[in-house]
N, C-alpha and C positions, 0 to 999 in steps of 0.2 A: 749774657742776654737770656731772659726767660723765654722758653718755647711756648707757643700757644697750646692750650689744652684741647681746643677744637677750632673748627673753621665754619663760619656762617657763609653759605653759598647762596647768592641771590641772582636769578636769571631774568633778564628783561628783554622785551621785544623792541621793535623799532619805534613804537609809540611810548616807550619808557614805562610800559605796564609790567608789573611783576608777574612772571609766568611760573616760576618755581622757586622754592626756598627749602634748603636742606641744612642740616648740621652734619659736618663731616668730622670724624675724629682723627683724620689724617689729611695731609696735603698731597693730592695726587701728583706724581712726577710729570704726567703728561695730560694736558687739558685740550689738546687739539681736536678731540672728538666733539667737544662742546661747541667750538667755533664753527664746526661744519654744519650744525643744525640750521635749518632755514629760518625758523622764527626767533633765533637768538641774536639780538643786536649786540648786547654786551652782558657781562656778568661781573659781579663783585664778590671778592673773597675777603671776609673780615675776620681777623684773629679774635678768638674768645679765650679769656683767662678766668680760672676759678678764683672766687673770692671766699676764702675759707671763713672769714669773719661773718659773712652773711649766711653761712651754712645752717640749715635747720634739720634737726634729727627727729624722726618719729619712730616710736616703737609700738609694738602690738599691744602693750599694756595701757596705752593712753585710751581713754574712753571718749566717745563722741556724744554730743548732746542730741538726742533723738528729737526733741522739740524743735531745735533749729533746723534739723534735716527735714522735718515735715513742713515747716514754714517755708523753706527754700523751694519745695516742690508744690506749693500752694495747697497743701493738705491732701495731695493725691498719693 
């Protein structure tokens, strides 16, 4: 079985409102400190896996289009 490359941690309050969201590169051995917090009703840990086929590589030799950059910032 393939091990996750990272974990998505999402923390919710009693109204099911997202309070915090982190990416962890390890799975903590003990999460009891999280359940002791007052405003945490529950939390979700979702495993994340790399998809090498979707990987994009950028190098410093690639040029950017300055016209598009100016248009993106409304000419400022």
